[in-house]
C-alpha positions as CSV (number, residue, x, y, z in Angstrom):
1,X,0.0,0.0,0.0
2,X,2.9,2.4,0.7
3,X,4.1,1.8,-2.9
4,X,0.7,2.6,-4.3
5,X,0.4,5.7,-2.1
6,X,3.8,6.9,-3.3
7,X,2.9,6.5,-6.9
8,X,-0.3,8.5,-6.3
9,X,1.7,11.1,-4.6
10,X,3.8,11.4,-7.7
11,X,0.6,11.7,-9.9
12,X,1.6,8.8,-12.1
13,X,-1.3,6.5,-11.1
14,X,-3.7,9.5,-11.2
15,X,-2.6,10.1,-14.7
16,X,-3.2,6.5,-15.7
17,X,-6.6,6.4,-14.1
18,X,-7.7,9.6,-15.7
19,X,-6.4,8.6,-19.1
20,X,-8.1,5.2,-18.9
21,X,-11.4,6.8,-18.1
22,X,-11.0,9.1,-21.2
23,X,-10.1,6.1,-23.4
24,X,-6.6,7.3,-24.1
25,X,-5.1,4.2,-22.6
26,X,-6.9,0.9,-22.0
27,X,-7.6,-0.3,-18.5
28,X,-5.5,-3.4,-19.2
29,X,-2.5,-1.2,-20.1
30,X,-3.0,0.9,-17.0
31,X,-3.1,-2.3,-14.9
32,X,0.1,-3.5,-16.5
33,X,1.9,-0.3,-15.6
34,X,0.5,-0.4,-12.1
35,X,1.7,-4.0,-11.6
36,X,5.1,-3.2,-13.1
37,X,5.6,-0.2,-10.9
38,X,4.3,-2.1,-7.8
39,X,6.6,-5.0,-8.1
40,X,9.7,-3.2,-9.5
41,X,9.7,-0.3,-7.0
42,X,10.9,-2.1,-3.9
43,X,14.0,-3.3,-5.7
44,X,16.1,-3.0,-2.5
45,X,14.4,-6.2,-1.2
46,X,15.2,-8.4,-4.2
47,X,17.7,-6.7,-6.6
48,X,19.2,-9.2,-9.1
49,X,22.9,-9.1,-9.9
50,X,23.9,-7.8,-13.4
51,X,27.0,-7.2,-15.5
52,X,27.2,-4.6,-18.3
53,X,29.9,-4.5,-20.9
54,X,31.0,-1.0,-22.0
55,X,33.2,0.3,-24.8
56,X,36.4,0.6,-22.9
57,X,38.1,0.3,-19.5
58,X,36.0,1.9,-16.7
59,X,37.8,5.0,-15.4
60,X,35.2,6.0,-12.8
61,X,31.6,5.5,-11.7
62,X,29.3,7.4,-9.4
63,X,25.8,6.8,-8.0
64,X,23.0,9.5,-8.1
65,X,19.9,10.0,-6.1
66,X,17.5,9.2,-8.9
67,X,18.9,5.7,-9.5
68,X,21.3,6.4,-12.5
69,X,24.9,5.3,-12.4
70,X,27.2,7.7,-14.2
71,X,30.1,5.8,-15.7
72,X,33.2,7.1,-17.6
73,X,35.3,4.9,-19.9
74,X,38.3,5.7,-22.1
75,X,35.9,6.6,-24.9
76,X,32.4,7.6,-23.5
77,X,30.2,8.8,-20.7
78,X,27.3,6.5,-19.8
79,X,24.2,6.6,-17.8
80,X,23.1,3.2,-16.5
81,X,20.0,2.2,-14.6
82,X,21.4,1.3,-11.2
83,X,19.0,-1.6,-10.5
84,X,19.3,-3.4,-13.8
85,X,22.6,-2.2,-15.4
86,X,20.7,-1.2,-18.6
87,X,22.3,1.6,-20.7
88,X,20.0,4.6,-20.5
89,X,22.2,6.7,-22.7
90,X,25.7,7.1,-24.0
91,X,27.7,10.1,-25.0
92,X,30.6,9.2,-27.4
93,X,34.0,10.8,-27.7
94,X,33.9,12.0,-24.1
95,X,37.1,10.9,-22.2
96,X,36.5,12.5,-18.8
97,X,38.0,12.5,-15.4
98,X,35.7,11.9,-12.4
99,X,36.1,15.6,-11.4
100,X,34.5,16.6,-14.7
101,X,31.2,15.1,-13.6
102,X,29.0,16.2,-10.7
103,X,25.4,15.4,-10.0
104,X,23.4,18.3,-8.6
105,X,21.8,17.1,-5.3
106,X,18.0,17.4,-5.1
107,X,17.7,17.5,-8.9
108,X,17.7,15.3,-12.0
109,X,20.7,17.2,-13.4
110,X,24.3,16.2,-14.1
111,X,27.0,18.8,-14.6
112,X,29.7,17.9,-17.1
113,X,32.7,20.0,-18.1
114,X,34.2,19.2,-21.6
115,X,37.6,20.6,-22.7
116,X,38.2,20.8,-26.4
117,X,40.7,23.0,-28.3
118,X,41.9,24.7,-25.1
119,X,38.3,25.8,-24.2
120,X,35.9,24.5,-21.5
121,X,32.2,24.0,-22.0
122,X,29.9,23.3,-19.1
123,X,26.8,21.2,-19.9
124,X,23.8,20.6,-17.7
125,X,22.5,17.2,-18.7
126,X,19.2,15.4,-18.0
127,X,20.5,12.5,-16.0
128,X,17.9,10.1,-17.4
129,X,18.5,10.9,-21.1
130,X,22.0,12.4,-21.3
131,X,20.6,15.4,-23.3
132,X,22.1,18.9,-22.7
133,X,19.4,21.1,-21.2
134,X,21.7,24.1,-21.3
135,X,25.3,25.0,-22.0
136,X,27.8,27.6,-20.9
137,X,31.2,28.6,-22.4
138,X,32.0,31.0,-19.6
139,X,33.7,28.5,-17.2
140,X,37.2,27.2,-17.0
141,X,38.4,24.0,-15.4
142,X,36.7,21.0,-13.7
143,X,33.6,21.3,-11.5
144,X,34.7,20.8,-7.9
145,X,31.7,21.6,-5.6
146,X,28.1,22.7,-6.0
147,X,25.2,24.2,-4.0
148,X,21.6,24.4,-5.0
149,X,18.9,26.7,-3.7
150,X,15.5,25.1,-4.7
151,X,13.4,28.1,-3.6
152,X,15.4,30.6,-5.6
153,X,16.3,28.3,-8.5
154,X,20.0,29.1,-8.1
155,X,23.0,26.9,-8.7
156,X,26.4,27.7,-7.4
157,X,29.3,25.8,-9.0
158,X,33.0,26.1,-8.1
159,X,35.7,25.3,-10.7
160,X,39.5,24.9,-10.8
161,X,41.8,25.0,-13.8
162,X,44.6,22.6,-14.5
163,X,43.9,20.7,-11.3
164,X,46.0,17.6,-12.1
165,X,49.4,16.5,-10.8
166,X,51.2,13.7,-9.0
167,X,49.9,13.1,-5.5
168,X,51.7,15.5,-3.1
169,X,51.2,18.1,-0.5
170,X,51.2,21.8,-1.3
171,X,49.4,21.6,-4.6
172,X,47.4,24.9,-5.0
173,X,45.0,26.5,-7.4
174,X,42.7,29.5,-7.4
175,X,39.1,28.4,-7.5
176,X,36.4,30.4,-9.4
177,X,32.7,30.5,-8.4
178,X,29.9,30.8,-10.9
179,X,26.2,31.3,-10.1
180,X,23.5,30.2,-12.6
181,X,19.8,30.3,-12.9
182,X,19.5,26.5,-12.8
183,X,16.5,26.1,-15.2
184,X,18.0,28.2,-18.1
185,X,21.7,28.2,-17.5
186,X,21.9,32.0,-17.4
187,X,25.0,33.1,-15.6
188,X,24.1,35.7,-13.0
189,X,27.6,36.4,-11.7
190,X,31.1,35.0,-11.1
191,X,33.8,35.5,-8.5
192,X,37.5,34.4,-8.5
193,X,39.1,33.8,-5.1
194,X,41.9,36.3,-4.2
195,X,44.5,33.6,-3.5
196,X,45.3,30.0,-4.2
197,X,44.2,27.3,-1.8
198,X,45.6,23.9,-1.2
199,X,43.8,21.0,-2.9
200,X,43.4,17.3,-2.3
201,X,44.1,14.4,-4.8
202,X,41.3,12.0,-5.6
203,X,43.5,9.1,-4.6
204,X,47.1,8.3,-3.7
205,X,47.5,4.7,-4.9
206,X,50.6,2.6,-5.4
207,X,52.0,4.6,-8.4
208,X,53.1,7.9,-7.0
209,X,54.4,9.1,-10.4
210,X,51.0,8.9,-12.0
211,X,49.1,12.2,-12.5
212,X,45.7,12.3,-10.8
213,X,42.9,14.9,-10.6
214,X,42.8,17.2,-7.5
215,X,39.6,18.3,-5.7
216,X,38.4,20.8,-3.1
217,X,37.1,17.9,-0.9
218,X,39.3,19.2,1.9
219,X,37.0,22.2,2.2
220,X,33.3,22.5,3.1
221,X,31.2,23.2,0.0
222,X,29.3,26.5,-0.5
223,X,25.9,26.9,1.1
224,X,22.8,29.0,0.5
225,X,20.9,30.5,3.4
226,X,18.6,33.6,3.7
227,X,19.3,34.7,0.1
228,X,23.0,34.6,0.8
229,X,25.8,32.4,-0.4
230,X,28.5,31.4,2.1
231,X,32.0,30.4,1.0
232,X,34.6,28.7,3.3
233,X,37.8,28.5,1.3
234,X,39.5,31.5,2.8
235,X,37.7,31.8,6.1
236,X,34.1,33.0,5.8
237,X,32.7,35.0,2.9
238,X,29.0,36.0,2.7
239,X,27.7,37.1,-0.7
240,X,24.3,38.2,-2.0
241,X,23.1,35.1,-3.8
242,X,21.7,37.0,-6.9
243,X,24.3,39.7,-7.3
244,X,27.5,38.4,-5.7
245,X,27.8,41.6,-3.7
246,X,29.9,41.0,-0.6
247,X,28.2,41.4,2.7
248,X,30.8,40.0,5.1
249,X,34.4,38.8,4.8
250,X,36.6,37.3,7.5
251,X,39.8,35.7,6.5
252,X,41.5,33.1,8.6
253,X,43.2,29.8,8.0
254,X,40.5,27.2,7.4
255,X,42.4,24.0,7.6
256,X,45.6,23.0,9.3
257,X,48.4,23.1,6.7
258,X,48.6,19.8,4.9
259,X,45.5,18.2,6.5
260,X,41.9,17.9,5.3
261,X,38.7,19.0,7.1
262,X,40.3,20.2,10.4
263,X,37.5,22.7,10.9
264,X,33.8,21.9,11.4
265,X,31.1,22.2,8.8
266,X,29.1,25.4,9.7
267,X,25.7,24.9,11.2
268,X,22.7,27.2,11.6
269,X,19.7,27.8,13.9
270,X,17.0,30.4,13.7
271,X,19.3,33.3,14.7
272,X,22.9,32.4,14.0
273,X,25.3,30.7,11.7
274,X,28.0,29.0,13.7
275,X,31.5,28.6,12.2
276,X,34.9,27.5,13.4
277,X,38.4,28.4,12.4
278,X,41.7,29.6,13.8
279,X,41.0,27.9,17.1
280,X,37.8,29.8,17.6
281,X,34.0,29.3,17.3
282,X,31.9,32.2,16.1
283,X,28.2,33.0,16.0
284,X,27.3,35.2,13.0
285,X,23.9,36.8,13.0
286,X,21.7,35.7,10.2
287,X,19.9,39.1,10.2
288,X,22.9,41.5,10.2
289,X,25.9,39.4,9.3
290,X,27.8,40.6,12.3
291,X,29.6,38.4,14.8
292,X,27.5,38.1,17.9
293,X,30.0,36.3,20.0
294,X,33.4,34.5,19.7
295,X,34.8,31.6,21.8
296,X,38.6,31.6,21.6
297,X,41.6,29.3,22.2
298,X,39.8,26.0,21.5
299,X,42.3,24.5,19.1
300,X,41.3,22.5,15.9
301,X,37.5,22.2,15.9
302,X,36.5,19.5,13.3
303,X,33.0,18.8,14.7
304,X,30.1,20.8,16.2
305,X,26.7,19.5,17.3
306,X,23.9,21.9,18.3
307,X,21.0,20.6,20.3
308,X,18.9,22.1,23.2
309,X,20.6,25.4,23.0
310,X,24.0,24.0,23.6
311,X,26.8,23.8,21.1
312,X,29.0,20.8,21.6
313,X,32.4,21.2,20.1
314,X,35.0,18.4,19.6
315,X,38.6,19.6,19.5
316,X,41.4,17.5,18.0
317,X,41.1,14.2,16.3
318,X,42.3,12.2,13.3
319,X,42.7,13.7,9.9
320,X,43.7,12.8,6.3
321,X,47.2,14.0,5.4
322,X,47.2,15.5,1.9
323,X,50.7,14.3,1.1
324,X,50.1,10.6,1.2
325,X,46.5,9.9,2.4
326,X,47.6,8.5,5.7
327,X,45.6,9.3,8.9
328,X,47.4,11.4,11.5
329,X,46.3,12.6,15.0
330,X,46.4,16.3,16.1
331,X,45.5,17.8,19.4
332,X,44.6,19.2,21.8
333,X,42.0,16.6,22.4
334,X,38.7,17.2,24.2
335,X,35.1,18.4,24.1
336,X,33.6,21.8,25.0
337,X,30.0,22.8,25.7
338,X,29.1,26.4,24.7
339,X,25.9,28.3,25.4
340,X,24.7,28.9,21.8
341,X,23.0,32.2,22.7
342,X,25.9,33.9,24.6
343,X,29.1,32.0,23.6
344,X,29.9,31.3,27.2
345,X,31.8,28.1,27.8
346,X,29.7,25.9,30.1
347,X,32.3,23.2,30.5
348,X,35.5,21.9,28.9
349,X,36.8,18.3,29.0
350,X,40.5,17.8,28.3
351,X,41.0,14.2,29.5
352,X,41.1,12.5,26.1
353,X,44.2,10.9,24.7
354,X,45.6,10.7,21.1
355,X,43.3,9.6,18.3
356,X,40.0,11.1,19.4
357,X,36.8,9.9,17.6
358,X,33.7,11.9,16.7
359,X,31.2,12.9,19.3
360,X,27.9,11.0,20.1
361,X,25.0,11.9,22.4
362,X,23.4,8.5,23.5
363,X,20.8,10.2,25.7
364,X,19.9,13.7,27.0
365,X,22.4,13.5,29.9
366,X,25.4,11.9,28.2
367,X,28.1,12.8,25.7
368,X,30.3,10.0,24.4
369,X,33.7,10.0,22.8
370,X,36.5,7.5,22.4
371,X,40.3,7.9,22.3
372,X,43.1,5.5,21.5
373,X,42.4,3.3,24.5
374,X,39.1,4.2,26.2
375,X,35.4,4.8,25.6
376,X,34.6,7.9,27.7
377,X,31.1,9.0,28.9
378,X,30.7,12.6,30.1
379,X,27.8,14.3,31.9
380,X,26.5,16.5,29.1
381,X,25.3,19.2,31.6
382,X,28.5,19.5,33.6
383,X,31.2,17.9,31.5
384,X,32.3,15.8,34.5
385,X,33.8,12.4,33.7
386,X,31.3,9.6,34.4
387,X,32.8,6.5,33.0
388,X,36.0,5.4,31.2
389,X,36.0,1.8,29.8
390,X,38.9,0.2,27.9
391,X,37.4,-0.6,24.5
392,X,40.1,-2.7,22.9
393,X,39.3,-1.5,19.3
394,X,42.4,-1.1,17.3
395,X,42.7,2.4,15.8
396,X,39.2,3.4,16.9
397,X,37.9,6.0,14.4
398,X,34.2,6.5,15.1
399,X,31.4,6.0,17.5
400,X,27.7,5.7,16.4
401,X,24.3,5.0,17.8
402,X,22.4,2.0,16.5
403,X,18.6,1.6,16.5
404,X,18.7,0.2,20.1
405,X,20.5,3.3,21.4
406,X,23.7,1.4,21.9
407,X,27.1,2.9,21.3
408,X,28.9,1.2,18.4
409,X,32.6,1.9,18.3
410,X,34.6,1.0,15.3
411,X,37.7,1.2,13.1
412,X,38.7,-0.3,9.7
413,X,38.8,-3.9,11.1
414,X,36.5,-4.1,14.0
415,X,33.1,-3.1,15.6
416,X,32.3,-3.3,19.3
417,X,28.9,-2.3,20.9
418,X,28.5,-0.9,24.4
419,X,25.4,0.1,26.5
420,X,24.8,3.8,26.0
421,X,24.1,4.4,29.7
422,X,26.8,2.4,31.5
423,X,29.3,1.4,28.8
424,X,28.8,-2.4,29.4
425,X,30.2,-4.4,26.5
426,X,27.5,-6.1,24.4
427,X,29.1,-7.6,21.3
428,X,32.2,-7.5,19.2
429,X,32.9,-8.4,15.6
430,X,36.4,-8.3,14.0
431,X,37.4,-9.0,10.4
432,X,41.1,-8.7,9.3
433,X,42.0,-7.7,5.8
434,X,43.3,-10.6,3.8
435,X,47.0,-11.1,2.9
436,X,50.0,-9.0,3.4
437,X,50.8,-8.1,-0.2
438,X,49.7,-4.8,-1.8
439,X,49.3,-3.2,1.6
440,X,48.2,0.2,0.2
441,X,45.5,-1.4,-2.0
442,X,44.3,-3.7,0.7
443,X,44.2,-0.7,3.1
444,X,42.3,1.4,0.6
445,X,39.7,-1.3,0.1
446,X,39.3,-1.8,3.8
447,X,38.8,1.9,4.4
448,X,36.4,2.1,1.5
449,X,34.4,-0.8,2.9
450,X,34.1,0.7,6.4
451,X,33.1,4.1,5.0
452,X,30.1,2.8,3.0
453,X,28.0,3.0,6.1
454,X,28.2,6.8,6.3
455,X,26.4,7.2,3.0
456,X,23.2,6.3,4.7
457,X,23.9,6.8,8.5
458,X,22.1,10.1,8.9
459,X,22.1,12.5,11.8
460,X,20.4,9.9,14.0
461,X,23.7,8.0,14.0
462,X,25.2,10.4,16.5
463,X,22.2,11.8,18.5
464,X,19.6,10.0,20.6
465,X,16.0,9.8,19.3
466,X,13.8,12.7,20.2
467,X,16.7,15.2,20.2
468,X,16.3,18.2,17.9
469,X,19.6,18.4,16.2
470,X,20.3,21.5,14.2
471,X,21.8,20.4,10.9
472,X,24.7,21.6,8.7
473,X,24.3,24.9,6.8
474,X,22.4,24.2,3.6
475,X,21.5,20.6,2.7
476,X,21.7,20.5,-1.1
477,X,25.4,20.6,-1.5
478,X,27.9,18.5,-3.4
479,X,31.5,17.6,-2.7
480,X,33.0,14.5,-4.1
481,X,34.5,13.3,-0.8
482,X,32.5,10.0,-0.6
483,X,32.7,9.3,-4.3
484,X,36.4,10.2,-4.9
485,X,38.5,9.4,-1.9
486,X,39.4,5.9,-0.9
487,X,41.6,6.8,2.1
488,X,39.5,9.6,3.8
489,X,39.8,9.2,7.5
490,X,36.7,7.6,9.0
491,X,36.4,10.1,11.8
492,X,35.8,12.9,9.3
493,X,33.2,10.8,7.5
494,X,31.4,9.9,10.8
495,X,31.2,13.5,12.0
496,X,30.7,15.3,8.7
497,X,29.3,13.4,5.8
498,X,26.3,11.9,7.6
499,X,24.9,15.3,8.5
500,X,26.1,17.5,5.6
501,X,25.1,15.3,2.6
502,X,22.5,12.9,3.9
503,X,19.4,12.8,1.7
504,X,17.0,14.3,4.2
505,X,14.2,15.3,1.9
506,X,11.3,13.5,0.3
507,X,10.7,12.7,-3.4
508,X,8.1,15.5,-3.6
509,X,11.0,18.0,-3.1
510,X,13.0,16.6,-6.0
511,X,13.5,19.5,-8.4
512,X,13.0,18.2,-12.0
513,X,14.1,19.9,-15.2
514,X,14.4,17.1,-17.8
515,X,12.1,14.2,-18.8
516,X,10.9,13.7,-15.3
517,X,9.5,17.3,-15.3
518,X,7.7,16.7,-18.5
519,X,6.2,13.5,-17.2
520,X,4.9,15.3,-14.1
521,X,3.5,18.1,-16.3
522,X,1.8,15.5,-18.5
523,X,0.4,13.8,-15.4
524,X,-1.4,17.0,-14.3
525,X,-3.3,17.1,-17.6
526,X,-4.4,13.4,-17.4
527,X,-3.0,12.8,-20.9
528,X,-0.7,9.8,-21.3
529,X,1.8,10.5,-24.0
530,X,5.4,9.7,-24.6
531,X,7.4,12.2,-22.5
532,X,9.2,14.5,-25.0
533,X,12.9,13.8,-25.5
534,X,14.8,16.7,-27.0
535,X,16.7,15.9,-30.2
536,X,20.4,15.5,-29.4
537,X,23.2,17.4,-31.2
538,X,25.1,15.3,-33.8
539,X,27.3,12.9,-32.0
540,X,26.2,13.8,-28.5
541,X,23.9,11.1,-27.3
542,X,23.2,7.6,-28.6
543,X,21.6,4.3,-27.3
544,X,18.9,6.2,-25.4
545,X,16.6,3.7,-23.8
546,X,13.6,5.9,-23.4
547,X,13.4,6.3,-27.2
548,X,12.7,2.6,-27.5
549,X,9.9,2.4,-24.9
550,X,6.2,2.9,-25.5
551,X,4.4,5.5,-23.4
552,X,3.1,3.2,-20.7
553,X,6.5,1.5,-20.2
554,X,8.1,5.0,-20.0
555,X,5.8,5.9,-17.2
556,X,6.5,2.8,-15.3
557,X,10.2,3.3,-15.7
558,X,10.0,7.0,-14.6
559,X,7.9,6.0,-11.6
560,X,10.7,3.8,-10.4
561,X,13.2,6.6,-10.6
562,X,10.9,8.9,-8.6
563,X,10.3,6.2,-6.0
564,X,14.0,5.7,-5.4
565,X,14.2,9.2,-3.9
566,X,11.5,8.3,-1.4
567,X,13.4,5.2,-0.4
568,X,16.6,7.2,0.0
569,X,14.7,9.7,2.3
570,X,13.6,6.9,4.6
571,X,16.8,4.8,4.4
572,X,18.9,4.3,7.5
573,X,22.3,2.7,7.4
574,X,22.5,-0.6,9.2
575,X,25.5,-2.3,7.6
576,X,29.2,-1.8,8.2
577,X,31.4,-3.6,5.6
578,X,34.8,-5.2,6.1
579,X,37.2,-6.4,3.4
580,X,38.4,-9.8,4.6
581,X,38.8,-13.6,4.0
582,X,35.4,-15.2,3.5
583,X,33.9,-18.4,4.8
584,X,34.4,-21.1,2.3
585,X,37.5,-19.5,0.8
586,X,38.3,-16.4,-1.2
587,X,38.1,-12.8,-0.2
588,X,35.5,-10.1,-0.4
589,X,33.1,-8.0,1.8
590,X,31.4,-9.1,5.0
591,X,28.5,-6.9,6.1
592,X,27.9,-6.6,9.8
593,X,24.5,-5.4,11.1
594,X,25.3,-2.6,13.6
595,X,22.0,-3.3,15.5
596,X,22.7,-7.0,16.1
597,X,26.4,-7.5,15.5
598,X,25.7,-10.3,13.1
599,X,27.9,-10.8,10.1
600,X,25.0,-11.6,7.9
601,X,26.1,-10.4,4.4
602,X,28.8,-11.6,2.2
603,X,29.9,-10.4,-1.3
604,X,32.8,-12.2,-3.0
605,X,35.3,-9.9,-4.6
606,X,38.3,-11.8,-5.9
607,X,40.0,-8.8,-7.4
608,X,39.6,-5.7,-5.2
609,X,38.4,-2.6,-6.8
610,X,39.0,0.2,-4.3
611,X,36.4,2.4,-5.9
612,X,33.4,0.1,-5.2
613,X,30.1,1.7,-4.1
614,X,27.2,0.3,-2.2
615,X,23.6,1.2,-3.0
616,X,21.4,0.2,-0.2
617,X,18.3,1.7,-1.9
618,X,18.8,-0.7,-4.8
619,X,20.3,-3.5,-2.7
620,X,23.4,-3.7,-4.9
621,X,27.2,-3.2,-4.7
622,X,28.9,-1.9,-7.8
623,X,32.4,-2.8,-8.9
624,X,34.3,-2.4,-12.1
625,X,36.5,-5.0,-13.8
626,X,38.1,-4.0,-17.1
627,X,35.4,-2.9,-19.5
628,X,32.6,-4.2,-17.3
629,X,30.6,-2.7,-14.5
630,X,29.0,-5.3,-12.2
631,X,26.2,-5.0,-9.7
632,X,26.4,-7.6,-6.9
633,X,23.4,-8.3,-4.7
634,X,23.6,-7.2,-1.1
635,X,21.4,-10.0,0.3
636,X,21.5,-11.5,3.8
């Protein structure tokens, strides 16, 4: 019944019912579409494995919110249906790097930058057909980060030129920001940063002499709020979203030199935007843009949580080193509680040791962290130490809350659960990476496996149920951190990605501009016709699946894409993956349920592909092998 209700909410069944009554489509055809949509929609419960052969070696692949896999080969750019592996479209003669492609969160758009003859062209593609909806020749370089304001219809995109080199520290470029009207592609304004900023390679790998693309994943992406656009590359810059006129500028060092994401993602409540940097936390008035208060001398502040009028700030922790991708620890280590209205420090705890994890709030009276040796429970009202229990987890990197309210502490090889009130040990699951050869590759695969959870963990992973957690500034933002990096430290992913980029909005809020928009418009008129597909330019798009489908089949297929966004909105991460030796021989991924501690999933991967991606909404795990992309079933 939920599936049927969802389809009605998207007007697709209303369209079929009305058209059937008017004789435009037979009742039998309407029933076929209903049954097809009904039994194909919950694909996460029974997705079948698939293997798709492409026209060359796979260079990269990315998932998107609407259920399309974007795949780049040596020759082409593809759009594949994630649940079946079918080719939706193909653009020939497009040899792209993964930094040339960026899906716009909350939309059905894909941004692609193409360089030909020394010139760059930006194209906004319909992600379901591959057609260019608009083009711009005013940008230079690869697209690094984006932000989207659905209410104003504005798209902010940040680009960097010549961002490719051998992996090393100290690689810098000067980013350029462009703001577009997202529906038409009209450029409203642009801005070049005053100085160069240090960038982060997409990967480090075994071959250190190979050139790789660089990203801005070591910085927080831009964010829209109150008709303003906030930038975080050179401190804090607040700009008028429609004109680019500067409202406020405060320059300070954002990240510790040579490290990624050492300052927290800004968060906002009704009155203030809270930012960190240069060892301080600041509250900036949303009304005036002035600093209301400033808390000094905290040290590195990679995480902030705001709930109940209290700003909890973690200082110190573990960070990715840009030079080689290794995880390093930086202090001072501790937690501070700050009155969000006045900036007064309520308490400060400094008893943590090297290697601090992210912060979790298992209940209204408790704050939890873990260091190298111990799980530490603090009184959230006073900051006083309540309990300290030896956890025994090697290289502990994160702490989470499962559905039972238990604290789950983990690293790349192990999970251990503790009671959220008294830290009593509950269960433990350990899976060692296989073999001793190819240490960096094995380590990259192990880190990638553990990080898959954070794609779907959500804010509830760190805060007890019933808490009103104020989220990160601006939800519809893109940074390639989860898609690009194989060795990002898990502490950053636990404290940042789950809140900043979680899909916390329903399908009805999906902004559509391509064939999905035309299908919705047709639905409102009760006329079933083939959704119009714009004619491609010569040589642009081929093998377009929708061209080969009849109208009713198109509607069923489009309903599946729309329903995927509803599944994503409701999805909670429950599986932590480990790359290890498997029962019965061989090696692959073992999935551990963080609620029960049971290792109930197993996916055999003989040849590790450190770029693999899990898709819990589709129930599949994607890997590449030569010129093939393969979807493995994530069944129990």
